[in-house]
C-alpha positions in Angstrom: -37.3 21.9 -33.9 -35.9 19.3 -31.5 -34.8 20.0 -28.0 -31.5 21.3 -27.3 -29.5 19.2 -24.7 -27.2 20.4 -21.9 -24.2 20.9 -24.4 -26.3 23.4 -26.5 -26.9 21.0 -29.5 -29.9 19.3 -31.0 -27.7 16.2 -31.5 -28.0 13.6 -29.0 -24.3 13.3 -28.5 -21.9 15.7 -27.3 -19.9 15.7 -30.3 -16.3 17.0 -31.0 -17.4 18.9 -34.1 -20.1 20.7 -32.2 -17.6 21.4 -29.6 -15.4 23.2 -31.9 -18.3 25.1 -33.4 -19.2 26.4 -29.9 -15.3 27.1 -29.1 -14.3 28.8 -32.4 -17.3 29.3 -34.6 -16.6 26.8 -37.1 -14.6 23.6 -38.1 -11.2 23.0 -36.6 -9.0 20.2 -38.1 -6.4 17.9 -36.4 -3.1 17.1 -38.3 -1.3 14.3 -36.8 2.4 14.4 -36.6 5.1 11.9 -35.8 7.7 13.7 -34.0 10.1 10.6 -33.4 9.2 9.9 -29.9 9.3 6.3 -28.4 7.6 4.8 -25.2 9.0 3.7 -21.9 7.0 0.5 -22.5 9.5 -0.4 -25.4 13.0 0.7 -24.2 12.9 -1.0 -20.9 12.0 1.9 -18.6 8.5 0.5 -17.9 8.6 -2.7 -19.9 9.7 -3.9 -23.3 7.9 -5.2 -26.3 5.1 -2.4 -25.9 1.4 -2.9 -25.3 0.2 -6.1 -27.0 -2.2 -4.1 -29.1 0.1 -1.5 -30.3 1.3 -1.1 -34.0 1.4 2.9 -34.4 1.7 2.5 -38.3 -1.8 1.3 -38.3 -3.0 4.9 -37.3 -0.6 7.2 -39.1 -1.2 9.1 -42.2 1.1 8.9 -45.0 2.3 12.3 -44.6 3.7 11.5 -41.1 7.5 10.6 -41.1 9.7 11.4 -38.3 12.7 12.2 -40.9 10.5 15.2 -41.9 10.4 18.5 -40.0 7.4 19.5 -38.0 6.5 22.3 -40.3 6.9 20.1 -43.3 4.5 17.4 -42.1 2.0 20.3 -40.8 2.2 21.9 -44.4 1.6 18.5 -46.1 -1.5 17.6 -43.6 -3.0 21.2 -44.3 -2.9 20.4 -48.0 -4.4 17.1 -47.5 -7.1 18.4 -45.3 -7.8 21.6 -47.4 -8.6 19.3 -50.2 -10.8 16.9 -48.3 -12.3 19.5 -46.1 -12.6 22.8 -48.1 -13.9 24.7 -45.2 -10.9 23.9 -43.0 -8.8 27.0 -42.1 -7.9 26.5 -38.6 -5.7 23.3 -37.3 -4.5 21.7 -34.2 -1.0 19.9 -34.4 -1.6 16.6 -33.0 1.4 14.9 -31.7 0.1 11.3 -32.1 2.7 8.8 -32.4 3.8 7.0 -29.3 4.3 8.9 -26.1 4.8 12.7 -26.9 5.9 13.8 -23.3 8.5 11.0 -23.1 11.6 13.1 -23.5 13.3 16.0 -21.8 11.2 19.3 -21.3 13.5 21.1 -23.4 13.1 18.8 -26.5 9.3 18.9 -26.0 9.2 22.6 -25.9 11.2 22.9 -29.0 8.9 20.6 -31.0 5.7 22.2 -29.8 6.7 25.6 -30.4 7.8 24.8 -33.9 4.4 23.6 -34.6 2.8 26.7 -32.9 4.9 29.0 -35.3 3.1 27.5 -38.5 0.4 29.8 -39.7 -3.1 28.4 -39.4 -2.2 26.3 -36.2 -4.1 27.5 -33.2 -3.0 24.9 -30.7 -1.6 21.5 -30.0 -3.0 18.1 -28.9 -0.5 15.8 -27.2 -1.0 12.1 -27.0 0.9 10.4 -24.2 0.9 7.9 -21.4 0.0 8.8 -17.7 3.4 7.7 -16.7 5.0 10.1 -19.0 4.1 13.4 -17.3 5.5 14.9 -14.2 5.1 18.1 -12.3 7.4 20.4 -14.5 5.8 19.2 -17.7 2.5 19.7 -16.5 3.3 23.2 -15.4 4.8 23.9 -18.8 1.5 22.8 -20.3 -0.4 25.2 -17.9 1.8 28.1 -19.0 1.3 27.1 -22.7 -2.6 27.0 -22.2 -2.8 30.5 -21.4 -1.7 31.6 -24.9 -2.9 28.6 -27.1 -5.5 26.0 -27.1 -3.7 22.9 -25.5 -5.2 19.3 -24.8 -3.1 16.6 -23.3 -4.6 13.2 -24.4 -3.9 10.1 -22.2 -4.1 6.3 -23.1 -6.1 5.1 -20.4 -7.3 2.1 -22.4 -8.9 0.3 -19.4 -9.9 1.0 -15.8 -9.2 -2.5 -14.7 -5.8 -3.3 -13.4 -6.0 -7.0 -14.4 -6.6 -5.8 -18.0 -3.7 -3.5 -18.0 -1.3 -6.2 -16.7 -2.4 -8.7 -19.3 -1.9 -6.2 -22.2 1.5 -5.2 -20.9 0.6 -1.9 -20.3 3.3 -0.8 -17.7 1.1 1.4 -15.5 -1.8 0.9 -13.3 -5.4 2.6 -13.2 -4.2 4.8 -10.1 -1.4 6.3 -12.6 -4.1 7.2 -15.1 -6.4 8.9 -12.5 -3.6 10.7 -11.2 -2.5 12.3 -14.4 -6.0 13.1 -15.4 -6.6 15.0 -12.1 -3.2 16.7 -12.0 -3.7 17.8 -15.6 -7.3 19.1 -15.0 -6.3 20.7 -11.7 -4.0 23.2 -13.9 -6.8 24.0 -15.8 -5.5 22.2 -18.9 -7.9 20.4 -21.3 -7.6 16.5 -20.8 -8.6 13.8 -23.1 -8.9 10.1 -22.6 -8.6 7.1 -24.8 -10.5 3.8 -24.2 -10.5 0.6 -25.9 -13.8 -1.6 -25.8 -13.2 -5.2 -26.2 -9.9 -5.9 -24.5 -9.4 -9.6 -23.5 -10.7 -10.6 -20.2 -13.3 -7.9 -20.0 -17.1 -8.6 -20.6 -20.1 -6.4 -21.2 -20.4 -5.4 -17.5 -16.9 -4.3 -17.5 -17.5 -2.0 -20.5 -20.7 -0.5 -18.8 -18.9 -0.2 -15.5 -15.8 1.5 -17.1 -18.2 4.3 -18.8 -19.5 4.8 -15.4 -16.0 5.2 -13.9 -14.8 7.6 -16.3 -17.8 9.9 -15.7 -16.3 10.6 -12.3 -12.9 11.7 -13.9 -12.3 15.3 -14.8 -12.1 14.5 -18.6 -12.9 17.2 -21.2 -13.2 14.7 -24.0 -13.0 11.0 -24.8 -12.3 8.6 -27.5 -13.7 5.2 -27.7 -12.3 2.6 -29.8 -13.5 -0.9 -30.5 -10.5 -3.6 -30.2 -8.9 -3.6 -33.5 -6.3 -6.5 -33.7 -3.4 -5.2 -35.7 -0.8 -7.2 -37.7 2.5 -7.7 -36.3 1.6 -7.2 -32.7 1.5 -9.7 -29.8 -2.2 -9.4 -29.5 -2.4 -10.7 -33.1 -0.5 -13.7 -32.2 -2.7 -14.2 -29.0 -5.8 -13.9 -31.2 -4.7 -16.5 -33.6 -3.9 -18.9 -30.6 -6.9 -18.1 -28.5 -9.5 -16.7 -30.5 -12.2 -17.6 -28.1 -10.9 -15.4 -25.4 -11.7 -12.3 -27.4 -15.1 -10.6 -27.5 -16.4 -10.0 -31.3 -19.0 -7.4 -32.1 -20.9 -7.0 -35.1 -21.7 -3.4 -35.8 -25.2 -3.5 -34.6 -23.9 -5.0 -31.3 -21.3 -2.7 -30.9 -23.6 0.3 -31.6 -26.1 -1.2 -28.9 -23.3 -1.6 -26.3 -22.0 2.1 -27.1 -25.7 3.3 -26.5 -25.8 1.9 -23.1 -22.1 3.2 -22.2 -23.3 6.7 -23.4 -26.5 6.7 -21.7 -24.4 6.6 -18.4 -21.7 9.0 -19.7 -21.3 12.4 -17.8 -22.9 14.7 -20.5 -20.2 17.2 -20.1 -17.6 15.1 -21.7 -17.3 15.7 -25.4 -17.4 12.2 -27.2 -14.4 12.7 -29.8 -15.2 9.2 -31.3 -17.3 6.2 -30.5 -15.1 3.9 -32.9 -11.8 3.6 -34.6 -10.4 3.3 -38.0 -7.0 1.8 -39.1 -4.9 2.1 -42.1 -6.4 -0.3 -44.6 -4.7 -3.6 -44.8 -3.2 -3.3 -41.3 -5.8 -5.0 -39.3 -6.7 -8.9 -38.9 -9.8 -7.7 -37.3 -10.1 -3.9 -37.7 -13.7 -2.8 -38.2 -16.8 -3.2 -40.3 -15.9 -2.3 -43.7 -17.4 1.4 -43.6 -16.0 4.7 -42.9 -16.3 6.3 -39.6 -18.7 8.9 -40.6 -21.3 6.2 -41.6 -20.6 4.4 -38.2 -21.4 7.8 -36.4 -24.5 8.4 -38.4 -25.7 4.8 -37.7 -25.2 5.6 -34.1 -27.1 8.8 -33.9 -29.9 7.2 -35.8 -30.0 4.4 -33.1 -30.2 7.1 -30.4 -33.2 8.7 -32.2 -34.8 5.4 -32.5 -34.5 4.8 -28.8 -35.2 8.2 -28.0 -32.2 8.4 -25.7 -29.0 10.6 -25.4 -25.8 11.2 -23.8 -26.1 11.1 -19.9 -29.7 10.2 -20.0 -29.0 7.7 -17.1 -25.9 9.6 -15.7 -25.5 9.8 -12.0 -22.7 11.7 -10.5 -23.0 9.7 -7.2 -24.3 6.2 -7.1 
C-alpha cells in the first residue's frame, strides 16, 4: 500500500475522478451542451472577433446542436456515455459552448432548470467568462447550489495582463480574481481554465502562474496546452510568426506540468492536465494520443520522480 495524500487518495494527483468518488461514491459523467449562447467579445460589448485562440467547434461533440432542445442534447449525451462508460448512471449538465451566463437571468434560469429536470442529472457546470457574471446571477447560483451540485467554471486563460491583451481576451486578471472570489464567497464551487503556452509567455511565467492560482479560492482547475485551431486569428498569427510560439514535445510538457503541479495548492482538484480537440480541427493540437494515456504518462512521471501535487506548495511566500 502506498501513502494517502492530503486529498485522501494514493494517487499523486488530486484528480477529478477521485473527487467524484469521494463526493458521490462512484463515477459522475459530464454531458456537454450548446445552449446557443454567444460572447461579449464577439458582439462588440467587450470586443469583436473573439479571443484569438477560440473556435468552439473544436471542442463540441457531435450531439451538441443549439437547434436541439436541452433535454434532447442531454439524452443523446447520456446514450453516448452509457455506451462508452457502462457504469455511468449520474450526470452533470455541462453548459460549455461560449459564455453561458451571457444573457438575462430569466433566460439562464429557464435553460438550467430544463437540464435539472432530466432524470439522472444531479447538477450543472456552467462555463463562462469572468466579465459575464454579476451580483444577481451569482446570488441565483448560490440559491441553486443549496439544492443541486453547481460549479461555475471561468475561462481565466492567463494571469498576465499583457497576454490577455495580446489574445484579445476583453478583460483583465483583476476581473478574473474578482469573479472567482465573489463566487467562492457565496459557497459556490469555482472552476478555472488555464492555457499553457500562450504567445509572449515563457517557462517562468507558466510556473509563476501556477503559484498565483494556488492563492485563489478555486475548487478545481483545467490546464490545457496551447492548441492552435484552424480558422482562428491565432492560426494566422502562427503561420506568419511561428517562432513567437513555444512548442512542447509530450515529454517536455509533462516535465513542465510536473513542476507546476508540485507548487499547486493540494486542495485544488485537477480536472485536466492537457486538452483534446476534435480530430482535424487543429494545426497544432496535441501529440496523437488520447488524454487517458497522457494522464497515465504524467502519473508515471510523478512516481518516477517521487513527487506529488503540492509537494513544494507554500501558501505565503
